[in-house]
mmCIF file of the N, C-alpha and C atoms, coordinates in Angstrom:
data_MODEL
# 
_entry.id   MODEL 
# 
loop_
_atom_site.group_PDB 
_atom_site.id 
_atom_site.type_symbol 
_atom_site.label_atom_id 
_atom_site.label_alt_id 
_atom_site.label_comp_id 
_atom_site.label_asym_id 
_atom_site.label_entity_id 
_atom_site.label_seq_id 
_atom_site.pdbx_PDB_ins_code 
_atom_site.Cartn_x 
_atom_site.Cartn_y 
_atom_site.Cartn_z 
_atom_site.occupancy 
_atom_site.B_iso_or_equiv 
_atom_site.pdbx_formal_charge 
_atom_site.auth_seq_id 
_atom_site.auth_comp_id 
_atom_site.auth_asym_id 
_atom_site.auth_atom_id 
_atom_site.pdbx_PDB_model_num 
ATOM 1   N N  . MET A 1 1  ? 106.850 -56.558 33.665 1.00 0.00 ? 1  MET A N  1 
ATOM 2   C CA . MET A 1 1  ? 107.026 -57.409 32.542 1.00 0.00 ? 1  MET A CA 1 
ATOM 3   C C  . MET A 1 1  ? 107.593 -56.756 31.368 1.00 0.00 ? 1  MET A C  1 
ATOM 4   N N  . PRO A 1 2  ? 108.357 -57.294 30.612 1.00 0.00 ? 2  PRO A N  1 
ATOM 5   C CA . PRO A 1 2  ? 108.838 -56.482 29.366 1.00 0.00 ? 2  PRO A CA 1 
ATOM 6   C C  . PRO A 1 2  ? 107.813 -56.097 28.477 1.00 0.00 ? 2  PRO A C  1 
ATOM 7   N N  . LYS A 1 3  ? 107.920 -54.954 27.970 1.00 0.00 ? 3  LYS A N  1 
ATOM 8   C CA . LYS A 1 3  ? 107.015 -54.318 26.893 1.00 0.00 ? 3  LYS A CA 1 
ATOM 9   C C  . LYS A 1 3  ? 105.824 -53.935 27.465 1.00 0.00 ? 3  LYS A C  1 
ATOM 10  N N  . ARG A 1 4  ? 105.570 -53.948 28.802 1.00 0.00 ? 4  ARG A N  1 
ATOM 11  C CA . ARG A 1 4  ? 104.224 -53.748 29.281 1.00 0.00 ? 4  ARG A CA 1 
ATOM 12  C C  . ARG A 1 4  ? 104.419 -52.699 30.623 1.00 0.00 ? 4  ARG A C  1 
ATOM 13  N N  . SER A 1 5  ? 103.440 -51.721 30.652 1.00 0.00 ? 5  SER A N  1 
ATOM 14  C CA . SER A 1 5  ? 103.594 -50.956 31.818 1.00 0.00 ? 5  SER A CA 1 
ATOM 15  C C  . SER A 1 5  ? 101.759 -50.464 31.813 1.00 0.00 ? 5  SER A C  1 
ATOM 16  N N  . GLY A 1 6  ? 101.603 -49.751 33.086 1.00 0.00 ? 6  GLY A N  1 
ATOM 17  C CA . GLY A 1 6  ? 100.102 -49.639 33.292 1.00 0.00 ? 6  GLY A CA 1 
ATOM 18  C C  . GLY A 1 6  ? 100.104 -48.441 34.479 1.00 0.00 ? 6  GLY A C  1 
ATOM 19  N N  . LEU A 1 7  ? 98.762  -48.049 34.601 1.00 0.00 ? 7  LEU A N  1 
ATOM 20  C CA . LEU A 1 7  ? 98.332  -47.068 35.489 1.00 0.00 ? 7  LEU A CA 1 
ATOM 21  C C  . LEU A 1 7  ? 97.241  -47.737 35.979 1.00 0.00 ? 7  LEU A C  1 
ATOM 22  N N  . VAL A 1 8  ? 97.187  -48.385 37.106 1.00 0.00 ? 8  VAL A N  1 
ATOM 23  C CA . VAL A 1 8  ? 96.073  -48.949 37.939 1.00 0.00 ? 8  VAL A CA 1 
ATOM 24  C C  . VAL A 1 8  ? 95.936  -48.066 39.330 1.00 0.00 ? 8  VAL A C  1 
ATOM 25  N N  . ASN A 1 9  ? 94.943  -47.374 39.241 1.00 0.00 ? 9  ASN A N  1 
ATOM 26  C CA . ASN A 1 9  ? 94.679  -46.692 40.532 1.00 0.00 ? 9  ASN A CA 1 
ATOM 27  C C  . ASN A 1 9  ? 93.566  -47.289 41.400 1.00 0.00 ? 9  ASN A C  1 
ATOM 28  N N  . ARG A 1 10 ? 92.811  -48.354 40.816 1.00 0.00 ? 10 ARG A N  1 
ATOM 29  C CA . ARG A 1 10 ? 91.662  -48.726 41.614 1.00 0.00 ? 10 ARG A CA 1 
ATOM 30  C C  . ARG A 1 10 ? 91.446  -50.386 40.995 1.00 0.00 ? 10 ARG A C  1 
ATOM 31  N N  . SER A 1 11 ? 90.695  -51.232 41.704 1.00 0.00 ? 11 SER A N  1 
ATOM 32  C CA . SER A 1 11 ? 90.301  -52.505 41.190 1.00 0.00 ? 11 SER A CA 1 
ATOM 33  C C  . SER A 1 11 ? 89.187  -52.141 40.183 1.00 0.00 ? 11 SER A C  1 
ATOM 34  N N  . GLY A 1 12 ? 89.169  -53.243 39.345 1.00 0.00 ? 12 GLY A N  1 
ATOM 35  C CA . GLY A 1 12 ? 88.018  -53.114 38.355 1.00 0.00 ? 12 GLY A CA 1 
ATOM 36  C C  . GLY A 1 12 ? 88.369  -53.359 36.823 1.00 0.00 ? 12 GLY A C  1 
ATOM 37  N N  . GLU A 1 13 ? 87.614  -52.921 35.900 1.00 0.00 ? 13 GLU A N  1 
ATOM 38  C CA . GLU A 1 13 ? 88.052  -52.845 34.423 1.00 0.00 ? 13 GLU A CA 1 
ATOM 39  C C  . GLU A 1 13 ? 89.035  -52.187 34.061 1.00 0.00 ? 13 GLU A C  1 
ATOM 40  N N  . ALA A 1 14 ? 89.863  -52.547 33.020 1.00 0.00 ? 14 ALA A N  1 
ATOM 41  C CA . ALA A 1 14 ? 91.021  -52.084 32.449 1.00 0.00 ? 14 ALA A CA 1 
ATOM 42  C C  . ALA A 1 14 ? 91.064  -51.877 31.290 1.00 0.00 ? 14 ALA A C  1 
ATOM 43  N N  . LEU A 1 15 ? 91.561  -50.824 30.397 1.00 0.00 ? 15 LEU A N  1 
ATOM 44  C CA . LEU A 1 15 ? 91.886  -50.865 29.158 1.00 0.00 ? 15 LEU A CA 1 
ATOM 45  C C  . LEU A 1 15 ? 93.269  -51.122 28.723 1.00 0.00 ? 15 LEU A C  1 
ATOM 46  N N  . VAL A 1 16 ? 93.467  -52.280 27.780 1.00 0.00 ? 16 VAL A N  1 
ATOM 47  C CA . VAL A 1 16 ? 94.734  -52.412 27.426 1.00 0.00 ? 16 VAL A CA 1 
ATOM 48  C C  . VAL A 1 16 ? 95.012  -51.909 26.105 1.00 0.00 ? 16 VAL A C  1 
ATOM 49  N N  . VAL A 1 17 ? 96.010  -51.330 25.836 1.00 0.00 ? 17 VAL A N  1 
ATOM 50  C CA . VAL A 1 17 ? 96.363  -50.837 24.526 1.00 0.00 ? 17 VAL A CA 1 
ATOM 51  C C  . VAL A 1 17 ? 97.644  -51.561 23.828 1.00 0.00 ? 17 VAL A C  1 
ATOM 52  N N  . ARG A 1 18 ? 97.462  -52.007 22.769 1.00 0.00 ? 18 ARG A N  1 
ATOM 53  C CA . ARG A 1 18 ? 98.839  -52.589 22.029 1.00 0.00 ? 18 ARG A CA 1 
ATOM 54  C C  . ARG A 1 18 ? 99.351  -51.967 20.983 1.00 0.00 ? 18 ARG A C  1 
ATOM 55  N N  . LYS A 1 19 ? 100.500 -51.492 20.906 1.00 0.00 ? 19 LYS A N  1 
ATOM 56  C CA . LYS A 1 19 ? 101.067 -50.779 19.790 1.00 0.00 ? 19 LYS A CA 1 
ATOM 57  C C  . LYS A 1 19 ? 101.401 -52.039 18.787 1.00 0.00 ? 19 LYS A C  1 
ATOM 58  N N  . THR A 1 20 ? 100.836 -51.590 17.557 1.00 0.00 ? 20 THR A N  1 
ATOM 59  C CA . THR A 1 20 ? 101.036 -52.522 16.434 1.00 0.00 ? 20 THR A CA 1 
ATOM 60  C C  . THR A 1 20 ? 102.694 -52.793 16.106 1.00 0.00 ? 20 THR A C  1 
ATOM 61  N N  . GLY A 1 21 ? 103.162 -51.788 16.134 1.00 0.00 ? 21 GLY A N  1 
ATOM 62  C CA . GLY A 1 21 ? 104.807 -51.724 15.711 1.00 0.00 ? 21 GLY A CA 1 
ATOM 63  C C  . GLY A 1 21 ? 105.625 -52.818 16.494 1.00 0.00 ? 21 GLY A C  1 
ATOM 64  N N  . ASP A 1 22 ? 105.646 -52.418 17.741 1.00 0.00 ? 22 ASP A N  1 
ATOM 65  C CA . ASP A 1 22 ? 106.605 -53.270 18.566 1.00 0.00 ? 22 ASP A CA 1 
ATOM 66  C C  . ASP A 1 22 ? 105.857 -54.074 19.729 1.00 0.00 ? 22 ASP A C  1 
ATOM 67  N N  . GLY A 1 23 ? 104.592 -54.028 19.661 1.00 0.00 ? 23 GLY A N  1 
ATOM 68  C CA . GLY A 1 23 ? 104.140 -54.994 20.536 1.00 0.00 ? 23 GLY A CA 1 
ATOM 69  C C  . GLY A 1 23 ? 103.826 -54.707 21.922 1.00 0.00 ? 23 GLY A C  1 
ATOM 70  N N  . ARG A 1 24 ? 104.354 -53.302 22.317 1.00 0.00 ? 24 ARG A N  1 
ATOM 71  C CA . ARG A 1 24 ? 104.041 -52.911 23.600 1.00 0.00 ? 24 ARG A CA 1 
ATOM 72  C C  . ARG A 1 24 ? 102.809 -52.767 24.158 1.00 0.00 ? 24 ARG A C  1 
ATOM 73  N N  . GLU A 1 25 ? 102.653 -52.706 25.454 1.00 0.00 ? 25 GLU A N  1 
ATOM 74  C CA . GLU A 1 25 ? 101.280 -52.787 26.055 1.00 0.00 ? 25 GLU A CA 1 
ATOM 75  C C  . GLU A 1 25 ? 101.118 -51.691 27.164 1.00 0.00 ? 25 GLU A C  1 
ATOM 76  N N  . PHE A 1 26 ? 99.960  -50.990 27.239 1.00 0.00 ? 26 PHE A N  1 
ATOM 77  C CA . PHE A 1 26 ? 99.743  -50.155 28.388 1.00 0.00 ? 26 PHE A CA 1 
ATOM 78  C C  . PHE A 1 26 ? 98.340  -50.365 28.775 1.00 0.00 ? 26 PHE A C  1 
ATOM 79  N N  . ALA A 1 27 ? 98.304  -50.422 30.221 1.00 0.00 ? 27 ALA A N  1 
ATOM 80  C CA . ALA A 1 27 ? 96.968  -50.910 30.743 1.00 0.00 ? 27 ALA A CA 1 
ATOM 81  C C  . ALA A 1 27 ? 96.619  -49.676 31.709 1.00 0.00 ? 27 ALA A C  1 
ATOM 82  N N  . VAL A 1 28 ? 95.313  -49.164 31.739 1.00 0.00 ? 28 VAL A N  1 
ATOM 83  C CA . VAL A 1 28 ? 94.698  -48.294 32.529 1.00 0.00 ? 28 VAL A CA 1 
ATOM 84  C C  . VAL A 1 28 ? 93.456  -48.623 33.040 1.00 0.00 ? 28 VAL A C  1 
ATOM 85  N N  . THR A 1 29 ? 93.088  -48.626 34.472 1.00 0.00 ? 29 THR A N  1 
ATOM 86  C CA . THR A 1 29 ? 91.945  -48.843 34.893 1.00 0.00 ? 29 THR A CA 1 
ATOM 87  C C  . THR A 1 29 ? 91.012  -47.788 34.605 1.00 0.00 ? 29 THR A C  1 
ATOM 88  N N  . VAL A 1 30 ? 89.661  -48.160 34.184 1.00 0.00 ? 30 VAL A N  1 
ATOM 89  C CA . VAL A 1 30 ? 88.561  -47.263 33.672 1.00 0.00 ? 30 VAL A CA 1 
ATOM 90  C C  . VAL A 1 30 ? 87.421  -47.722 33.997 1.00 0.00 ? 30 VAL A C  1 
ATOM 91  N N  . ASP A 1 31 ? 86.444  -46.888 34.129 1.00 0.00 ? 31 ASP A N  1 
ATOM 92  C CA . ASP A 1 31 ? 85.018  -47.123 34.033 1.00 0.00 ? 31 ASP A CA 1 
ATOM 93  C C  . ASP A 1 31 ? 84.556  -47.584 32.628 1.00 0.00 ? 31 ASP A C  1 
ATOM 94  N N  . ASP A 1 32 ? 83.888  -48.640 32.502 1.00 0.00 ? 32 ASP A N  1 
ATOM 95  C CA . ASP A 1 32 ? 83.379  -49.023 31.187 1.00 0.00 ? 32 ASP A CA 1 
ATOM 96  C C  . ASP A 1 32 ? 84.458  -49.320 30.074 1.00 0.00 ? 32 ASP A C  1 
ATOM 97  N N  . ALA A 1 33 ? 85.432  -50.161 30.335 1.00 0.00 ? 33 ALA A N  1 
ATOM 98  C CA . ALA A 1 33 ? 86.413  -50.407 29.488 1.00 0.00 ? 33 ALA A CA 1 
ATOM 99  C C  . ALA A 1 33 ? 85.925  -50.972 28.242 1.00 0.00 ? 33 ALA A C  1 
ATOM 100 N N  . GLY A 1 34 ? 84.789  -51.571 27.796 1.00 0.00 ? 34 GLY A N  1 
ATOM 101 C CA . GLY A 1 34 ? 84.371  -51.906 26.625 1.00 0.00 ? 34 GLY A CA 1 
ATOM 102 C C  . GLY A 1 34 ? 84.010  -50.766 25.590 1.00 0.00 ? 34 GLY A C  1 
ATOM 103 N N  . THR A 1 35 ? 83.609  -49.757 26.318 1.00 0.00 ? 35 THR A N  1 
ATOM 104 C CA . THR A 1 35 ? 83.179  -48.402 25.463 1.00 0.00 ? 35 THR A CA 1 
ATOM 105 C C  . THR A 1 35 ? 84.377  -47.692 25.090 1.00 0.00 ? 35 THR A C  1 
ATOM 106 N N  . ALA A 1 36 ? 85.464  -47.822 26.011 1.00 0.00 ? 36 ALA A N  1 
ATOM 107 C CA . ALA A 1 36 ? 86.571  -47.122 25.721 1.00 0.00 ? 36 ALA A CA 1 
ATOM 108 C C  . ALA A 1 36 ? 87.300  -47.872 24.714 1.00 0.00 ? 36 ALA A C  1 
ATOM 109 N N  . ALA A 1 37 ? 87.374  -49.087 24.571 1.00 0.00 ? 37 ALA A N  1 
ATOM 110 C CA . ALA A 1 37 ? 88.039  -49.863 23.616 1.00 0.00 ? 37 ALA A CA 1 
ATOM 111 C C  . ALA A 1 37 ? 87.286  -49.664 22.369 1.00 0.00 ? 37 ALA A C  1 
ATOM 112 N N  . ALA A 1 38 ? 85.852  -49.596 22.276 1.00 0.00 ? 38 ALA A N  1 
ATOM 113 C CA . ALA A 1 38 ? 85.294  -49.466 20.987 1.00 0.00 ? 38 ALA A CA 1 
ATOM 114 C C  . ALA A 1 38 ? 85.698  -48.074 20.459 1.00 0.00 ? 38 ALA A C  1 
ATOM 115 N N  . LEU A 1 39 ? 85.691  -46.965 21.267 1.00 0.00 ? 39 LEU A N  1 
ATOM 116 C CA . LEU A 1 39 ? 86.112  -45.568 20.824 1.00 0.00 ? 39 LEU A CA 1 
ATOM 117 C C  . LEU A 1 39 ? 87.398  -45.694 20.163 1.00 0.00 ? 39 LEU A C  1 
ATOM 118 N N  . LEU A 1 40 ? 88.482  -46.203 21.113 1.00 0.00 ? 40 LEU A N  1 
ATOM 119 C CA . LEU A 1 40 ? 89.799  -46.326 20.335 1.00 0.00 ? 40 LEU A CA 1 
ATOM 120 C C  . LEU A 1 40 ? 90.063  -47.199 18.953 1.00 0.00 ? 40 LEU A C  1 
ATOM 121 N N  . ASN A 1 41 ? 89.112  -48.104 19.151 1.00 0.00 ? 41 ASN A N  1 
ATOM 122 C CA . ASN A 1 41 ? 89.128  -48.989 17.762 1.00 0.00 ? 41 ASN A CA 1 
ATOM 123 C C  . ASN A 1 41 ? 88.519  -48.137 16.463 1.00 0.00 ? 41 ASN A C  1 
ATOM 124 N N  . THR A 1 42 ? 87.508  -47.431 17.007 1.00 0.00 ? 42 THR A N  1 
ATOM 125 C CA . THR A 1 42 ? 86.907  -46.722 15.674 1.00 0.00 ? 42 THR A CA 1 
ATOM 126 C C  . THR A 1 42 ? 87.841  -45.478 15.446 1.00 0.00 ? 42 THR A C  1 
ATOM 127 N N  . LEU A 1 43 ? 88.425  -44.873 16.230 1.00 0.00 ? 43 LEU A N  1 
ATOM 128 C CA . LEU A 1 43 ? 89.211  -43.759 15.875 1.00 0.00 ? 43 LEU A CA 1 
ATOM 129 C C  . LEU A 1 43 ? 90.615  -44.344 14.992 1.00 0.00 ? 43 LEU A C  1 
ATOM 130 N N  . ALA A 1 44 ? 91.053  -45.558 15.484 1.00 0.00 ? 44 ALA A N  1 
ATOM 131 C CA . ALA A 1 44 ? 92.110  -46.253 14.870 1.00 0.00 ? 44 ALA A CA 1 
ATOM 132 C C  . ALA A 1 44 ? 91.662  -46.565 13.275 1.00 0.00 ? 44 ALA A C  1 
ATOM 133 N N  . GLU A 1 45 ? 90.540  -47.084 13.281 1.00 0.00 ? 45 GLU A N  1 
ATOM 134 C CA . GLU A 1 45 ? 90.149  -47.480 11.775 1.00 0.00 ? 45 GLU A CA 1 
ATOM 135 C C  . GLU A 1 45 ? 90.095  -46.170 10.887 1.00 0.00 ? 45 GLU A C  1 
ATOM 136 N N  . ARG A 1 46 ? 89.740  -44.996 11.513 1.00 0.00 ? 46 ARG A N  1 
ATOM 137 C CA . ARG A 1 46 ? 89.868  -43.810 10.807 1.00 0.00 ? 46 ARG A CA 1 
ATOM 138 C C  . ARG A 1 46 ? 91.034  -43.008 10.507 1.00 0.00 ? 46 ARG A C  1 
ATOM 139 N N  . ARG A 1 47 ? 91.846  -43.511 11.204 1.00 0.00 ? 47 ARG A N  1 
ATOM 140 C CA . ARG A 1 47 ? 93.385  -42.825 11.052 1.00 0.00 ? 47 ARG A CA 1 
ATOM 141 C C  . ARG A 1 47 ? 94.015  -43.434 9.891  1.00 0.00 ? 47 ARG A C  1 
ATOM 142 N N  . PRO A 1 48 ? 94.521  -42.656 8.796  1.00 0.00 ? 48 PRO A N  1 
ATOM 143 C CA . PRO A 1 48 ? 95.266  -42.976 7.606  1.00 0.00 ? 48 PRO A CA 1 
ATOM 144 C C  . PRO A 1 48 ? 96.481  -43.757 8.100  1.00 0.00 ? 48 PRO A C  1 
ATOM 145 N N  . GLU A 1 49 ? 96.576  -44.642 7.454  1.00 0.00 ? 49 GLU A N  1 
ATOM 146 C CA . GLU A 1 49 ? 98.010  -45.807 7.713  1.00 0.00 ? 49 GLU A CA 1 
ATOM 147 C C  . GLU A 1 49 ? 99.081  -44.911 7.439  1.00 0.00 ? 49 GLU A C  1 
ATOM 148 N N  . THR A 1 50 ? 99.884  -45.105 8.285  1.00 0.00 ? 50 THR A N  1 
ATOM 149 C CA . THR A 1 50 ? 101.530 -44.398 8.185  1.00 0.00 ? 50 THR A CA 1 
ATOM 150 C C  . THR A 1 50 ? 102.481 -45.448 8.233  1.00 0.00 ? 50 THR A C  1 
ATOM 151 N N  . ARG A 1 51 ? 103.650 -45.249 7.351  1.00 0.00 ? 51 ARG A N  1 
ATOM 152 C CA . ARG A 1 51 ? 104.425 -46.414 7.407  1.00 0.00 ? 51 ARG A CA 1 
ATOM 153 C C  . ARG A 1 51 ? 105.774 -45.482 7.029  1.00 0.00 ? 51 ARG A C  1 
# 
């Protein structure tokens, strides 16, 4: 699919990251995707905005 890529090594949960600038998405299968998403969201909130 356009603007989408991923790394799927197994079945189960996946983390999907969407870039705000161009809307591209990347998915990767991980254990406990909810915790991984929470961590990335926390880090993104702490990052100074760059434009």
